[in-house]
C-alpha positions in Angstrom: 53.8 40.3 -22.1 53.1 36.6 -22.2 55.0 36.0 -19.0 53.1 39.0 -17.4 49.7 37.6 -18.5 50.6 34.1 -17.1 51.6 35.6 -13.8 48.3 37.5 -13.7 46.5 34.2 -14.4 48.3 32.4 -11.7 47.8 35.3 -9.3 44.1 35.3 -10.2 43.8 31.5 -9.6 45.5 32.1 -6.3 43.0 34.8 -5.3 40.1 32.5 -6.2 41.6 29.7 -4.2 42.0 32.0 -1.2 38.5 33.4 -1.5 37.1 29.9 -2.0 38.5 28.9 1.4 35.7 30.9 3.1 33.1 28.3 2.2 35.5 25.3 1.8 37.3 25.8 5.0 35.8 23.2 7.4 36.5 25.6 10.3 34.2 28.3 8.9 30.6 28.3 10.2 28.1 26.8 7.8 26.1 30.0 7.5 29.2 31.9 6.4 30.0 29.3 3.8 26.4 29.4 2.6 26.4 33.1 2.3 29.7 33.3 0.5 28.8 30.5 -1.9 25.4 32.2 -2.7 27.1 35.5 -3.5 29.3 33.8 -6.2 26.5 32.0 -8.0 24.6 33.0 -11.1 20.8 32.7 -11.3 21.2 29.6 -13.5 23.5 27.9 -11.0 21.1 28.6 -8.1 18.2 27.1 -10.1 20.3 24.1 -11.0 20.4 23.2 -7.3 16.7 22.9 -7.1 15.9 19.9 -9.3 17.2 16.5 -10.2 20.0 15.9 -12.6 19.5 12.1 -12.5 17.1 9.7 -10.9 18.7 10.1 -7.4 21.0 13.1 -7.5 20.6 16.9 -7.6 23.3 19.2 -8.9 26.1 21.1 -7.2 28.1 23.9 -8.7 31.2 22.4 -10.3 32.6 25.8 -11.2 32.8 26.6 -7.5 33.8 23.2 -6.3 30.3 22.6 -4.7 29.4 19.0 -4.7 26.1 17.4 -5.8 23.7 15.7 -3.4 23.5 11.9 -3.7 20.2 10.4 -2.4 18.9 6.9 -2.1 15.9 5.1 -0.7 15.8 3.8 2.8 14.5 3.6 5.3 15.6 0.0 6.0 18.9 0.0 4.0 20.6 1.5 1.0 18.8 0.7 -2.2 20.7 -1.0 -5.0 22.3 1.4 -7.6 20.1 2.3 -10.6 21.3 3.6 -13.9 21.9 7.3 -14.0 18.7 8.2 -15.9 16.4 5.2 -15.7 14.7 2.9 -13.2 16.8 -0.1 -14.4 19.3 -1.7 -12.1 22.9 -0.7 -12.7 24.0 -4.2 -11.9 26.9 -3.2 -9.7 28.7 -6.0 -7.9 29.5 -4.0 -4.8 26.2 -2.6 -3.8 24.8 -5.4 -1.6 23.9 -4.2 1.9 22.5 -5.2 5.3 18.7 -5.1 5.4 17.7 -3.7 8.7 14.3 -4.5 10.3 11.3 -2.6 9.1 10.3 0.6 11.0 7.3 -1.1 12.4 9.7 -3.6 14.0 11.8 -0.7 15.3 8.6 0.9 16.8 7.7 -2.5 18.4 10.9 -2.4 20.4 9.5 0.7 22.2 13.2 1.4 22.8 14.7 4.8 21.7 18.2 3.3 22.2 17.5 0.7 19.5 16.5 3.6 17.3 19.8 5.4 18.0 21.7 2.2 17.1 19.6 1.9 13.9 20.4 5.4 12.8 24.1 5.0 13.4 24.4 1.8 11.6 22.3 2.5 8.6 23.9 5.9 8.0 27.3 4.3 8.0 26.2 2.1 5.1 24.8 5.2 3.3 28.0 7.1 3.9 30.2 4.2 2.6 28.1 4.2 -0.6 28.7 7.9 -1.1 25.1 8.9 -0.2 24.3 12.2 1.4 20.5 11.9 1.9 18.8 8.9 3.4 15.2 8.9 2.2 13.6 8.0 5.5 12.6 7.3 8.2 8.8 7.6 8.1 6.4 8.6 10.8 3.1 8.7 9.0 0.3 7.6 11.3 -1.2 4.1 10.6 -4.8 5.2 10.2 -5.9 2.0 8.4 -4.4 -1.5 8.6 -4.8 -1.8 4.8 -2.2 0.9 3.9 0.5 -0.7 1.8 3.3 1.4 3.3 2.5 1.1 7.0 5.6 -1.2 7.3 7.7 1.8 6.5 6.2 3.8 9.4 6.1 3.7 13.1 2.6 2.9 14.2 -0.7 4.6 15.1 0.3 6.8 18.0 2.0 10.2 17.5 3.9 10.2 20.8 5.5 6.7 20.2 6.2 7.6 16.5 8.0 10.8 17.5 10.0 9.1 20.2 11.2 6.4 17.8 12.2 8.4 14.8 14.0 11.2 16.6 17.0 9.2 17.9 17.3 7.6 14.4 17.6 11.0 12.9 20.0 12.4 15.5 22.4 9.4 15.1 22.3 9.4 11.3 22.9 13.1 11.0 25.7 13.0 13.6 27.5 10.9 10.9 26.9 13.6 8.2 24.0 11.8 6.5 20.8 13.8 6.2 17.5 12.1 7.0 14.6 12.9 4.8 11.6 12.3 7.0 8.6 10.8 5.1 5.9 11.6 4.0 4.8 15.1 5.0 1.9 14.6 5.5 -1.4 12.6 5.6 0.0 9.8 3.3 -2.3 7.3 5.1 -3.3 5.4 2.0 -1.7 4.3 -1.3 -4.9 4.0 -3.3 -5.2 7.2 -5.5 -2.2 8.6 -3.7 -1.5 11.2 -6.5 -5.1 12.5 -6.6 -6.8 12.2 -3.2 -7.5 15.3 -1.2 -7.6 14.8 2.6 -10.3 16.5 4.6 -9.3 16.5 8.3 -10.1 18.7 11.3 -7.5 21.1 12.7 -7.7 19.3 16.0 -6.9 16.0 14.4 -4.0 17.6 12.6 -2.5 19.1 15.7 -3.1 16.1 18.0 -2.6 13.1 15.7 -1.0 13.8 12.3 1.6 16.6 13.0 3.2 15.9 16.4 5.7 13.2 15.3 7.0 15.4 12.4 7.2 18.4 14.8 9.3 16.4 17.3 11.6 15.3 14.5 12.1 18.9 13.4 12.3 20.4 16.9 14.3 17.8 18.8 15.7 15.7 16.0 17.3 18.7 14.2 16.0 17.3 10.9 17.9 18.4 7.8 15.5 17.4 5.0 11.9 16.3 4.7 9.9 14.8 1.9 6.5 16.1 0.8 3.7 13.6 0.2 1.8 12.9 -3.0 -1.7 13.5 -1.7 -3.5 16.9 -1.5 -4.5 18.9 1.6 -6.8 21.9 1.2 -7.0 20.8 -2.5 -3.3 21.6 -3.0 -0.6 18.9 -3.4 1.5 18.6 -0.3 4.7 19.0 -2.3 3.7 22.5 -3.3 1.4 23.5 -0.4 2.2 26.9 1.0 0.1 26.5 4.1 2.0 23.3 5.0 5.5 23.9 3.8 5.9 27.6 4.4 3.3 28.2 7.0 3.6 25.2 9.4 7.0 23.7 8.6 9.2 26.7 8.0 7.5 29.6 9.8 5.8 27.9 12.8 8.4 25.2 13.4 11.5 27.1 12.2 12.7 24.3 9.9 15.9 25.5 8.2 16.5 22.5 6.0 15.4 21.6 2.5 12.1 20.2 1.4 12.5 17.3 -1.1 9.6 16.3 -3.3 8.4 12.7 -3.5 9.3 11.4 -7.0 6.7 12.9 -9.3 5.1 15.0 -6.5 5.5 18.4 -8.1 2.8 19.4 -10.7 3.0 23.2 -11.1 5.9 25.7 -11.4 4.3 28.7 -9.5 2.8 26.5 -6.8 6.1 24.7 -6.2 8.1 27.9 -6.3 5.9 29.9 -4.0 4.6 26.9 -2.0 7.9 25.9 -0.3 9.4 23.1 -2.4 13.2 23.2 -2.5 14.4 20.2 -4.4 12.2 18.7 -7.1 12.8 15.0 -7.9 11.4 12.5 -10.3 8.9 14.7 -12.2 7.0 13.4 -15.2 7.2 9.9 -13.9 4.8 7.9 -11.7 7.4 8.2 -8.9 8.1 4.5 -9.0 8.8 2.9 -12.4 7.7 5.0 -15.4 10.5 6.8 -17.3 9.9 10.1 -19.1 10.9 11.7 -22.4 11.3 15.1 -20.6 14.8 16.4 -19.8 15.8 17.7 -16.4 15.7 21.2 -17.7 12.0 20.7 -18.3 11.3 20.2 -14.6 9.0 22.7 -13.0 11.8 24.2 -10.9 14.2 24.3 -13.8 13.9 26.5 -17.0 10.3 27.5 -16.3 11.2 28.7 -12.8 14.3 30.5 -14.0 12.3 32.4 -16.7 9.8 33.6 -14.1 12.7 34.8 -11.9 14.4 36.7 -14.8 11.0 38.2 -15.8 10.5 39.5 -12.3 7.3 37.5 -11.8 8.7 35.7 -8.8 11.0 37.6 -6.4 14.7 36.8 -6.3 14.3 36.3 -2.5 12.3 33.1 -3.2 15.2 31.7 -5.3 17.8 32.7 -2.8 15.9 31.1 0.1 15.7 27.8 -1.8 19.3 27.9 -2.8 20.3 28.7 0.7 18.5 25.7 2.1 20.1 23.4 -0.5 23.5 24.8 0.1 23.1 24.4 3.8 22.2 20.7 3.2 25.3 20.3 1.0 27.6 21.7 3.6 26.0 19.5 6.3 26.5 16.4 4.2 28.5 16.0 1.0 30.9 18.8 2.0 30.9 18.1 5.7 34.5 17.4 6.7 33.3 15.4 9.6 31.1 13.0 7.6 32.1 9.4 8.4 33.6 7.2 5.9 31.3 4.4 7.1 31.2 0.7 6.4 29.1 -1.8 4.6 28.0 -5.3 5.7 30.2 -5.1 8.8 29.8 -7.6 11.7 28.6 -4.7 13.9 25.8 -3.9 11.5 24.6 -7.5 11.4 24.7 -7.6 15.2 22.7 -4.4 15.4 20.2 -5.8 12.8 19.8 -8.9 14.9 19.4 -7.0 18.2 16.7 -4.7 16.9 14.9 -7.7 15.3 14.9 -9.7 18.5 13.6 -6.7 20.5 10.8 -6.0 18.0 9.4 -9.5 17.8 6.0 -9.5 19.7 4.7 -12.6 21.5 1.0 -12.2 21.2 -0.3 -15.4 22.7 1.4 -18.2 24.6 -0.7 -20.9 26.3 -1.7 -24.5 25.6 -5.3 -25.2 24.8 -6.2 -27.3 27.9 -3.6 -26.7 30.6 -3.0 -23.0 29.9 0.7 -23.8 30.1 3.1 -21.9 27.9 4.1 -23.6 24.7 7.0 -21.2 24.2 9.9 -21.2 24.5 10.4 -24.5 22.7 11.7 -27.3 24.8 13.7 -29.2 22.2 13.9 -32.3 24.3 10.1 -32.8 24.0 9.9 -32.9 20.3 11.5 -35.3 17.8 9.7 -34.2 14.7 9.3 -30.5 14.1 7.4 -29.4 11.0 7.9 -25.9 9.6 5.1 -24.9 7.3 4.6 -21.7 5.3 6.1 -19.8 2.4 7.6 -17.1 4.6 9.9 -19.6 6.1 12.0 -19.5 2.9 10.8 -16.5 1.0 13.0 -13.4 0.8 11.2 -10.6 2.6 13.9 -8.0 1.9 13.0 -7.9 -1.8 9.8 -6.2 -3.1 7.7 -3.7 -1.3 8.4 -0.8 -3.7 11.1 1.8 -3.3 12.3 0.2 0.0 13.3 -3.1 -1.6 16.9 -4.1 -0.9 19.7 -6.1 -2.5 21.4 -7.9 0.3 24.7 -9.6 0.7 23.0 -12.5 2.4 19.8 -13.1 4.5 19.2 -15.9 7.0 15.8 -17.3 6.5 13.6 -18.5 9.3 14.0 -22.1 8.1 17.7 -21.8 8.1 17.6 -20.3 11.6 15.5 -23.1 13.0 17.6 -25.8 11.3 20.7 -24.3 12.8 19.2 -25.0 16.3 17.2 -28.2 15.8 19.0 -29.8 12.9 17.5 -33.0 11.4 14.5 -32.7 13.6 13.1 -30.1 11.2 11.1 -31.0 8.2 9.5 -28.4 5.8 6.3 -28.0 3.8 5.6 -24.9 1.9 1.8 -25.1 2.5 0.8 -22.3 0.1 2.3 -20.0 -2.5 1.8 -16.4 -3.3 3.4 -16.0 -6.7 5.0 -12.7 -7.7 3.1 -9.4 -7.8 4.7 -6.1 -8.7 3.4 -2.6 -9.6 -0.2 -3.6 -8.9 -0.2 -6.8 -10.9 -0.8 -10.1 -9.2 0.5 -13.2 -11.0 -2.5 -15.6 -11.4 -2.3 -18.4 -8.9 -2.9 -22.0 -9.9 -5.5 -23.6 -7.6 -4.3 -27.1 -8.4 -0.8 -26.2 -7.2 -2.2 -24.4 -4.2 -4.2 -27.4 -3.1 -1.3 -29.7 -3.7 0.9 -27.6 -1.4 -1.8 -27.6 1.3 -2.3 -31.3 1.1 1.4 -32.0 1.4 1.6 -29.8 4.5 -1.4 -31.6 6.1 0.0 -35.0 5.3 3.4 -34.1 6.9 1.6 -32.6 9.9 0.2 -35.9 10.9 3.7 -37.1 11.7 4.9 -34.0 13.6 5.2 -33.5 17.3 5.3 -29.7 16.9 4.3 -27.4 14.0 5.8 -24.0 13.5 3.7 -22.2 10.9 5.5 -19.2 9.3 3.3 -17.1 7.1 1.5 -13.7 7.3 2.0 -10.9 4.7 4.7 -10.4 2.2 5.9 -7.5 0.0 3.8 -8.4 -3.0 1.6 -5.8 -4.5 -1.6 -5.5 -2.5 0.2 -6.9 0.6 2.8 -4.6 2.1 3.8 -2.6 -0.9 4.1 0.9 -2.2 1.5 2.2 -4.7 -1.4 0.0 -3.6 -3.2 -1.0 -0.4 -4.3 -4.4 0.9 -7.7 -5.6 -0.4 -8.7 -7.5 2.8 -8.0 -7.6 6.5 -7.6 -11.3 6.2 -4.4 -13.2 5.5 -4.3 -14.0 1.8 -3.5 -17.2 -0.2 -5.8 -19.5 1.9 -3.7 -19.1 5.0 -6.6 -18.9 7.5 -8.0 -22.3 6.3 -4.5 -23.8 6.3 -3.8 -22.7 9.9 -7.2 -24.1 11.0 -6.6 -27.4 9.3 -3.1 -27.8 10.8 -4.4 -26.9 14.3 -7.0 -29.7 14.1 -4.2 -32.2 13.4 -1.6 -31.0 16.0 -2.4 -29.0 19.1 1.2 -28.1 19.6 1.3 -25.4 16.9 3.1 -22.1 17.0 1.9 -19.5 14.4 4.5 -17.0 13.3 3.5 -14.1 11.1 5.5 -11.5 9.2 4.1 -8.2 8.0 3.8 -4.5 8.6 0.1 -4.5 9.4 -2.5 -5.9 11.7 -4.6 -8.7 10.4 -7.6 -10.9 11.3 -7.1 -14.0 13.4 -10.3 -16.1 13.1 -8.3 -19.2 14.2 -6.9 -17.6 17.4 -8.8 -19.9 19.7 -7.4 -23.0 17.9 -3.7 -22.1 18.4 -1.8 -21.9 21.7 1.0 -19.6 20.5 1.2 -16.6 18.2 4.3 -14.6 17.4 4.3 -11.5 15.1 7.6 -10.6 13.5 7.1 -7.6 11.2 10.0 -7.7 8.7 13.2 -8.6 10.5 15.8 -7.9 7.9 18.9 -9.9 7.0 19.2 -11.7 10.4 15.5 -12.7 10.4 16.1 -16.4 10.9 18.6 -16.1 13.7 16.5 -13.6 15.5 13.3 -15.7 15.3 15.1 -18.9 16.3 16.6 -17.2 19.3 13.2 -16.0 20.5 11.3 -19.2 19.9 14.0 -21.2 21.6 14.2 -18.9 24.6 17.8 -17.8 24.0 16.2 -14.4 23.9 13.2 -13.4 26.0 10.7 -11.5 23.8 10.0 -7.9 24.8 8.3 -6.3 21.8 5.1 -4.5 22.1 2.5 -3.7 19.5 2.7 -0.1 18.0 -0.8 -0.7 16.4 -4.1 -2.2 17.5 -5.1 -5.6 16.2 -8.9 -5.5 15.9 -11.1 -8.6 16.1 -13.0 -7.5 13.0 -12.1 -5.1 10.3 -15.4 -3.3 11.0 -14.1 -2.3 14.4 -11.6 0.2 13.0 -12.9 3.7 13.6 -13.1 5.0 10.0 -15.0 2.0 8.7 -18.3 3.1 10.1 -18.2 6.2 7.9 -18.1 4.2 4.7 -16.3 4.8 1.4 -16.0 8.5 1.9 -13.7 7.9 4.9 -11.6 5.3 3.0 -10.6 5.2 0.2 -12.6 8.3 -0.7 -15.1 9.4 -3.3 -14.4 11.7 -6.2 -10.8 12.3 -5.1 -12.0 13.4 -1.6 -11.4 11.4 1.6 -12.9 12.5 4.9 -11.3 11.7 8.3 -14.6 11.7 10.1 -13.2 9.6 13.0 -11.3 12.8 13.8 -8.9 12.3 16.8 -10.2 8.8 17.5 -7.5 6.9 15.6 -6.3 3.5 16.7 -6.6 2.7 20.4 -8.1 6.1 21.1 -11.2 4.8 19.4 -11.2 1.4 21.0 -10.8 2.5 24.6 -13.2 5.4 24.3 -15.9 3.4 22.5 -15.3 0.4 24.7 -14.6 -1.9 21.8 -12.4 -4.9 22.8 -9.5 -5.4 20.5 -8.0 -8.8 19.6 -4.6 -7.5 20.7 -4.3 -4.1 22.2 -1.9 -1.3 21.4 1.2 -1.8 23.6 0.5 -5.5 24.1 3.3 -8.0 24.2 4.1 -11.0 26.4 7.3 -12.3 27.9 8.7 -15.6 29.1 8.8 -14.1 32.6 6.3 -12.1 34.7 6.4 -8.6 36.1 4.7 -7.2 39.2 3.9 -3.5 39.4 4.0 -1.9 42.9 2.1 1.0 44.3 2.7 4.3 42.4 3.7 7.5 44.3 3.5 11.1 43.3 5.9 13.8 44.4 2.8 16.1 44.7 -0.9 15.5 44.0 -1.2 18.9 42.3 0.3 20.6 39.2 0.1 24.3 40.0 0.6 25.8 36.5 1.2 25.0 32.9 4.9 24.7 33.4 4.6 22.7 36.6 5.9 19.2 37.0 5.2 16.2 39.3 7.2 13.0 39.4 5.5 9.6 39.3 7.4 6.6 40.6 6.4 3.0 40.5 8.5 -0.1 41.4 8.5 -3.0 38.9 9.7 -6.5 39.9 10.6 -9.5 37.7 8.7 -12.2 39.5 9.7 -15.0 37.0 12.8 -17.2 36.6 14.5 -15.6 33.6 15.8 -12.1 32.8 13.5 -9.9 30.8 12.6 -6.4 29.6 9.3 -4.7 30.4 7.9 -1.6 28.8 6.1 0.5 31.4 3.5 2.7 29.7 2.0 5.9 31.1 -1.4 7.0 29.9 -3.3 10.1 31.1 -7.1 10.5 31.5 -8.7 14.0 31.7 -11.7 13.4 34.0 -13.3 16.9 33.7 -12.5 18.1 30.1 -14.9 20.8 28.6 -14.5 19.2 25.2 -14.6 15.5 24.1 -11.3 13.7 24.6 -10.1 10.0 24.3 -10.5 8.0 27.5 -6.7 7.9 27.9 -3.7 8.7 25.8 0.0 7.6 25.8 2.2 10.3 27.3 5.4 8.4 28.3 7.0 5.0 28.4 10.2 3.4 29.6 11.7 0.0 28.9 13.5 -1.5 31.9 15.6 -4.7 32.0 15.3 -6.8 35.1 17.0 -10.0 36.4 14.8 -12.6 38.2 13.7 -11.2 41.5 15.1 -7.7 40.8 13.1 -4.6 41.4 13.7 -1.2 39.8 11.9 2.1 40.3 10.5 3.6 37.0 10.0 7.3 37.1 8.0 9.7 34.9 7.9 13.4 34.8 4.3 14.7 34.3 4.0 18.3 33.0 1.3 20.6 31.9 2.1 19.6 28.3 1.0 16.1 29.0 -2.5 17.4 29.9 -3.2 19.7 27.0 -5.5 19.3 24.0 -6.2 21.4 20.9 -9.4 23.3 21.5 -12.2 24.3 19.2 -10.9 27.8 19.7 -7.8 27.0 17.7 -5.2 26.8 20.5 -3.7 24.4 22.9 -5.4 24.4 26.2 -4.5 23.0 29.7 -7.6 23.0 31.8 -7.8 22.8 35.6 -9.4 19.8 37.1 -8.8 16.1 38.0 -6.6 13.8 36.0 -5.8 10.1 36.3 -2.4 8.5 35.4 -2.7 4.9 34.3 0.4 2.8 34.5 0.1 -0.1 32.1 1.7 -3.1 30.5 -0.5 -2.5 27.5 -3.2 0.0 26.7 -5.8 -2.4 28.1 -3.6 -4.1 30.8 -3.8 -1.5 33.6 -1.5 -2.3 36.4 -2.0 0.8 38.6 -3.5 4.2 38.6 -3.1 7.4 40.6 -5.0 10.7 40.5 -3.8 14.3 40.7 -5.2 17.8 40.1 -4.3 20.6 37.8 -4.8 23.9 39.7 
């Protein structure tokens, strides 16, 4: 009998193994694997899939050999390991990574191929660390230059943002690592991020705040998406039925899983019925605070399971959520084609450097009197080069909130410049910012601050060239999660320091880091200004290559730099428009966000959206159209324009296409970005740049609640920046 029972047991195990092959077999379609796995699971096992089991993992089904999901913060690199159940560092010795440039820098490349390289490289680092979900990228619109997380996003224009994040997602997911696009949606401020309800028109939603997310879902094939903390229609976005079920899943056909931001779920019924699939970080502040609650206390844990068993919530709701999570598991952690990946490889550092170099923006480049370019630096002209500024040596890969990184090594700007110019380079810190985390700013010593400033001024008197390296950093109330900037000005006395240095030495290059626009009251005093965003681990090498001319700058601004803070569109509406009153914020500027406001209201910016200079010059020829009429909504015409490099060095130019509706029945911005192409040209070389203009490029969201393409006259503006119009041509929609 014992032998018989043993044989039965072995036979039973064999049957289970054979049956399990249905969803474990890599050759089986994912939907078959999902369906089979779901049929074998208990209610409790299904529920376990839907909430965290540690700070950054959610459960699988060990009984069935279904793996857990391992997540980690991006979007610029893999965050250092934390302890299983706390925010404390695990202190591993093998979790140092490459810090890739910030997403604002990626957006400033205006180059989808850079985005594809970015997604490929970063996902290889995530895969090597055993991660299945990359918490990023982000495409929240930069509504205000004070938002602390703008450096994690891709600018103020929905078309540009969508074009930049989509290749990143496609490349990362091709490696078997899910992207979790952030933050869905209207996460346009960090002040009161858990409590503010956003009041915004349907037109602004459709034209400004949803398109980039839609493109990522539709064309990027997005696998996961993260809900935001704020409320919309007085319901938190992490449990918002209209948003998650209505728009995302039903209208857009999203088949992946919705992941909450950490601490973003607040109610069991709303989360269950509102479209949330994986609840993470509840009962914390989503950033630092630990909790006494266990994971079974989560809203989508025991509470949800009891409602299912009591019949108060349909089983179909649970099955839909479990299906989406299983689909994510089979796409990632149990994907037989997921790459092994690599970490800190030479290729990854090379990609980091390439993206950084293409994202650096040359904002100004002329001497005060002769209007000659100060850059690139002619090393033979200068014997004493003084580098001034804390950001020349400060780590800008640390801090910033959840996106902070533990790197194997970083090359600082000072190191990069010394590698080129050697003993010619001297350094003065000039100012200090202290440390500020979680909303607390270390008190700054005015005596020390003045001493640093005086030291820089004294050294400046002996310099032939000053390279000032400052801007923002990732301190709290600079570029940092959980709080916004307090001022449009540069902090820590930098404006006064730059002015003082410029009075001493006319040969001064100002270099700024940061994820936001800022005021430049000293702009007429300095001949050259370069903006670098956050460049990642190869920061110093990339900056030195651009300043020296080894690399010709080709970055373009993805945001508008206003002359005055008061020029931004929402400011005129007062506190109710930002940061809000009584937990309500009103987007009264409507669709006139960023350059749409500046060009329509005829307000001159300091530096326009799409602006960026080069060490060479480009001539735009006469544009031609394949037809001067678009005959129906699906019709297409081709616009072609020759572009010539008229300078002496090779360079890249981003040709931008904006469309103006001359006869619209409803108010529209003067012109809107509809396409762009980056072209590389050798000296004297000409290339034809072509754009396809379709009915979709002419439409707007009408007061009648639908997309409309009206007949009438339109003008296509071909630009080097939003304000630098090089050519235009008119056509008619019949």
